C-alpha positions in Angstrom: -9.2 19.5 7.2 -11.6 19.1 4.6 -10.1 21.9 2.9 -7.0 20.8 3.3 -7.2 17.4 1.6 -9.3 19.0 -1.4 -6.1 20.9 -1.7 -3.5 18.0 -1.8 -5.9 16.4 -4.3 -6.0 19.1 -6.4 -1.9 19.7 -6.3 -1.5 15.7 -7.1 -4.3 15.9 -9.9 -2.2 18.6 -11.4 1.3 16.7 -11.0 -0.2 13.5 -11.8 -1.1 15.6 -15.5 2.0 17.0 -15.7 4.1 14.3 -15.3 1.7 11.8 -17.4 2.0 14.8 -20.2 5.8 14.4 -20.1 5.8 10.6 -20.1 3.4 10.9 -23.4 5.7 13.5 -25.1 8.5 11.2 -25.2 6.6 8.7 -27.2 7.1 9.2 -30.8 3.9 6.9 -31.8 1.2 5.1 -29.6 -0.8 2.8 -31.7 -4.0 2.8 -30.0 -5.3 -0.5 -32.0 -2.3 -2.4 -30.3 -3.3 -1.4 -26.9 -6.7 -2.9 -27.5 -5.3 -5.9 -29.2 -2.6 -6.1 -26.7 -5.3 -6.1 -23.5 -7.7 -8.4 -24.9 -5.2 -11.3 -25.6 -3.9 -11.7 -22.1 -4.1 -15.0 -20.3 -7.7 -14.4 -18.5 -6.8 -17.3 -16.3 -4.2 -15.5 -15.0 -6.0 -12.3 -14.5 -8.8 -14.7 -12.7 -6.4 -16.2 -10.5 -4.2 -12.8 -9.7 -8.0 -11.4 -8.4 -9.1 -14.5 -6.4 -5.1 -13.6 -4.4 -6.1 -10.6 -4.2 -9.6 -11.2 -2.4 -7.7 -13.9 0.1 -4.7 -11.6 1.2 -8.0 -9.1 2.7 -9.0 -12.4 4.2 -5.6 -12.6 5.7 -5.7 -8.8 6.9 -8.4 -9.5 9.0 -6.8 -12.5 10.7 -3.7 -10.4 11.2 -5.8 -7.0 12.5 -7.9 -10.7 14.9 -4.0 -11.1 16.3 -3.8 -7.7 17.2 -6.8 -7.6 19.1 -6.1 -10.6 21.2 -4.9 -8.8 24.1 -7.8 -6.2 24.6 -11.2 -8.2 22.6 -11.6 -11.9 21.9 -13.6 -12.0 18.3 -13.3 -13.7 15.1 -11.7 -13.3 11.6 -15.4 -13.4 10.1 -16.7 -10.4 11.6 -13.5 -8.6 10.8 -13.7 -9.7 7.0 -16.7 -6.9 6.6 -14.3 -3.5 7.6 -11.7 -4.7 5.9 -13.3 -5.3 2.5 -15.3 -1.8 2.8 -11.9 -0.2 3.7 -10.5 -0.9 0.7 -13.0 -0.3 -1.3 -13.5 2.9 0.4 -9.6 3.6 -0.3 -10.4 2.9 -3.7 -13.1 4.8 -4.3 -12.6 8.1 -1.9 -8.7 7.8 -2.0 -7.5 9.3 0.9 -10.3 10.2 2.9 -11.2 6.2 2.6 -7.9 5.4 4.5 -9.5 5.3 8.2 -12.7 3.7 7.5 -11.0 0.2 8.3 -10.0 1.1 11.8 -13.3 3.3 12.3 -15.8 0.1 11.1 -13.5 -2.3 13.2 -13.9 0.2 16.3 -17.4 0.8 16.0 -17.9 -3.1 15.4 -16.1 -4.4 18.8 -16.8 -1.5 20.8 -13.8 0.0 21.2 -12.0 3.6 20.8 -11.1 5.0 17.5 -7.8 5.5 18.5 -7.3 2.3 19.6 -7.6 1.0 16.1 -6.0 4.1 14.5 -3.1 2.5 16.9 -3.6 -1.0 15.3 -4.0 0.8 11.5 -0.2 2.0 12.6 1.7 -0.8 13.6 0.4 -2.8 10.4 1.7 0.0 8.7 5.3 -1.4 10.2 4.8 -4.9 9.6 3.9 -4.2 6.0 6.9 -1.7 5.4 9.0 -4.2 7.0 8.1 -6.9 5.0 8.4 -5.3 2.1 11.9 -4.4 2.7 12.7 -7.1 3.6 11.6 -8.3 -0.4 13.2 -5.2 -1.6 16.5 -5.8 0.1 16.4 -9.6 -1.2 15.9 -8.1 -4.4 18.6 -5.6 -4.3 21.1 -7.9 -3.2 20.2 -11.0 -5.0 19.7 -10.0 -8.3 18.0 -11.5 -11.2 18.9 -13.3 -14.0 17.2 -10.1 -16.0 20.2 -8.0 -15.3 22.6 -10.4 -17.2 19.8 -10.6 -19.9 19.6 -6.5 -20.0 23.8 -6.9 -21.0 23.2 -9.3 -23.3 20.6 -7.2 -25.2 23.1 -4.2 -25.3 21.7 -2.4 -22.3 24.7 -0.9 -21.1 23.4 0.7 -17.7 22.3 -2.4 -16.5 25.0 -2.3 -13.7 24.2 1.2 -12.9 20.6 0.2 -12.6 21.4 -2.6 -10.3 23.9 -0.8 -8.2 21.2 2.0 -7.8 18.4 -1.0 -7.2 20.9 -2.3 -4.2 21.5 1.1 -2.8 18.0 1.8 -2.3 17.2 -1.5 -1.3 19.8 -1.1 2.1 18.3 2.6 2.6 14.9 1.7 2.4 16.0 -1.5 4.8 17.8 1.0 7.2 14.8 3.3 7.3 12.3 -0.1 8.6 15.1 -0.9 11.2 15.2 2.7 12.0 11.5 2.8 12.7 11.4 -0.7 14.5 13.6 0.5 17.2 11.9 4.0 17.8 8.6 1.5 17.8 10.7 -0.5 20.4 11.6 2.8 22.1 7.9 4.4 22.6 6.7 0.9 23.4 8.5 1.3 26.8 8.5 5.4 27.0 5.6 6.4 24.7 3.8 8.4 27.5 6.8 10.3 28.2 7.8 10.8 25.0 4.4 12.4 23.5 4.9 14.5 26.9 8.1 15.7 26.0 6.7 16.5 22.5 3.8 18.3 23.4 5.6 20.7 25.7 7.9 21.4 22.8 6.0 22.2 20.3 3.2 23.8 22.7 4.8 27.2 22.7 4.3 27.1 18.8 1.0 25.9 18.6 -1.2 24.3 21.3 -3.4 22.7 18.5 -0.4 20.9 17.1 0.9 19.9 20.8 -2.5 18.3 21.1 -2.3 16.6 17.7 1.2 15.4 18.1 1.3 14.2 21.4 -2.4 12.7 20.4 -0.8 10.8 17.9 2.0 9.4 19.8 0.3 8.3 22.5 -2.1 6.2 19.8 0.7 5.0 18.5 1.9 3.3 21.6 -1.3 2.3 22.4 -0.9 0.4 19.6 2.2 -1.0 20.1 1.0 -2.8 23.1 -1.2 -5.1 20.9 2.2 -7.2 20.7 1.9 -8.6 23.6 4.2 -11.7 23.3 7.1 -13.0 21.5 4.9 -15.8 19.8 2.3 -13.3 18.5 4.9 -11.1 16.9 6.2 -14.1 15.5 2.6 -14.9 13.8 2.3 -11.0 12.7 5.7 -11.2 11.2 5.3 -14.5 9.4 1.6 -13.3 8.2 2.7 -10.2 7.0 5.7 -12.0 5.2 2.9 -14.0 3.6 0.7 -11.4 2.6 3.5 -9.5 0.3 4.9 -12.5 -1.0 1.4 -13.4 -2.1 1.1 -9.8 -3.2 4.4 -10.9 -5.1 2.4 -13.5 -6.8 -0.4 -11.5 -8.0 2.3 -9.2 -9.9 3.4 -11.9 -11.6 0.2 -13.2 -12.7 -0.9 -10.1 -14.5 2.6 -9.3 -15.5 2.7 -12.6 -17.4 -0.4 -12.7 -18.4 0.9 -10.7 -21.6 3.5 -13.1 -22.6 6.1 -11.9 -25.0 9.1 -9.8 -23.3 6.8 -9.4 -20.1 6.7 -13.1 -19.4 10.4 -12.9 -19.2 10.8 -10.8 -15.8 11.8 -12.7 -13.0 10.8 -12.7 -9.1 13.6 -9.9 -7.9 12.2 -7.7 -10.9 8.3 -8.6 -10.3 9.4 -7.3 -6.3 11.0 -3.9 -8.2 7.7 -3.4 -9.9 5.7 -4.0 -6.3 8.1 -1.7 -4.6 7.8 1.0 -7.6 3.9 0.6 -7.6 3.8 0.9 -3.7 5.1 4.3 -3.5 3.7 5.6 -6.8 0.6 4.9 -5.0 1.6 7.6 -2.6 0.2 9.7 -5.2 -3.3 8.1 -6.1 -6.6 10.3 -7.1 -10.0 8.9 -5.7 -11.2 6.0 -8.5 -8.7 7.1 -11.4 -5.8 6.2 -9.4 -2.6 7.6 -11.2 0.8 7.5 -9.7 0.8 3.5 -9.5 -0.3 3.1 -13.2 2.8 5.8 -14.1 5.3 4.8 -12.4 4.7 1.2 -13.0 4.6 2.3 -16.9 7.9 3.9 -16.6 9.7 0.8 -15.0 8.4 -1.3 -17.5 9.1 1.2 -20.9 12.2 2.8 -19.9 14.1 0.4 -17.4 12.8 -3.3 -18.9 12.2 -2.0 -22.5 8.7 -3.4 -22.1 6.8 -1.8 -25.6 4.8 1.7 -24.8 1.1 -0.2 -25.7 2.3 -3.3 -23.5 3.6 -1.3 -20.6 0.2 1.0 -20.1 -2.0 -1.6 -20.4 0.0 -3.9 -17.8 0.0 -0.8 -15.7 -3.8 0.0 -16.0 -4.3 -4.2 -15.4 -2.3 -4.0 -12.1 -3.8 -1.3 -11.2 -7.5 -2.8 -11.5 -6.6 -6.0 -10.2 -4.6 -4.6 -7.0 -6.4 -1.6 -6.3 -10.2 -1.9 -7.8 -11.1 -5.4 -7.3 -12.3 -5.5 -4.0 -15.0 -2.7 -5.2 -18.0 -5.0 -5.7 -17.2 -7.0 -3.0 -16.6 -3.9 -0.7 -20.3 -2.4 -2.1 -21.9 -6.1 -1.7 -20.5 -5.8 1.9 -21.5 -2.1 2.6 -24.7 -2.7 1.4 -25.5 -6.0 3.9 -23.5 -3.6 6.7 -25.7 -0.8 5.9 -23.6 1.8 5.4 -22.9 4.4 3.1 -19.3 4.6 2.5 -19.5 8.4 2.2 -21.5 8.9 5.8 -18.7 6.5 6.9 -16.1 8.9 5.4 -17.7 11.7 7.1 -18.5 10.3 10.5 -14.5 8.8 10.3 -13.2 12.6 10.0 -15.0 13.9 12.8 -13.9 11.0 15.0 -10.2 11.8 13.5 -10.9 15.2 14.5 -12.1 15.0 17.9 -9.1 12.5 18.5 -6.6 15.2 17.4 -8.2 17.4 20.0 
């Protein structure tokens, strides 16, 4: 598993370097003096507010996880805050290996099985994707005055861009609907589905069959945490609040630059947020990469923001949205007497044990 992750990371690094090189080649000139001047002149109050909201989002995620745990364990938000901060700091510093540290820490702290918390993590992803899809659909179908501004500025492809955005929003939302329907079916018939898939895949690979079956069962177990309709409404509301506030952090960082960046409206900010989210799927530990590159391309090629501001804004968005939790995460890890690398190793062993 470690070799596979290292291979994926190496392939991601090569791809990111290639994409970055191709992006830089398209620019005739990049003025580093303008870049540093632009970065230095951002509105510091906006950046501070954005970081404060990021920290609030971690607390809201702890509250949401507490609702997930309600059917099996009564706990408090305060007990879940440290695992959340440590988990997000681990993802920022370690990359993909840090993904499962949150469920591992919560399982250990609340004396629950690791598989049950992986299941909660999977269901959490459904609520996150659903909320992002709703916002993206609103962005795609409601539109933004920015489209009209592009046309008045001579940007003749704004109609095509809006049509593409509407189509993408529809596909994204449809995908989440299909995923939600599948989750409802699994909630009722998960054990039967896991058994069927295990029998189907077993002739090809017994190990793969066990892995598929265990993941389906874990996902089904997580779905049982939504035990009534009021809980579903609470989780849905909290998820929407989390993603709206995430959009506010993006708005604050982008508008901190003033000028043309400050003309981006709410719908454009949602598009930027979704592009950054998908870009983050191709990230390297500590240095990031995918999120910044996707943001730069959107700001520079679509919103016609100058090269220096686009690069500076993309880097600052990455620092605020992904890296700003590291100080709190490290402090809480020290307070909890845990090592991030030791946690990653222990989590990987637990994940391997769950698969077998």
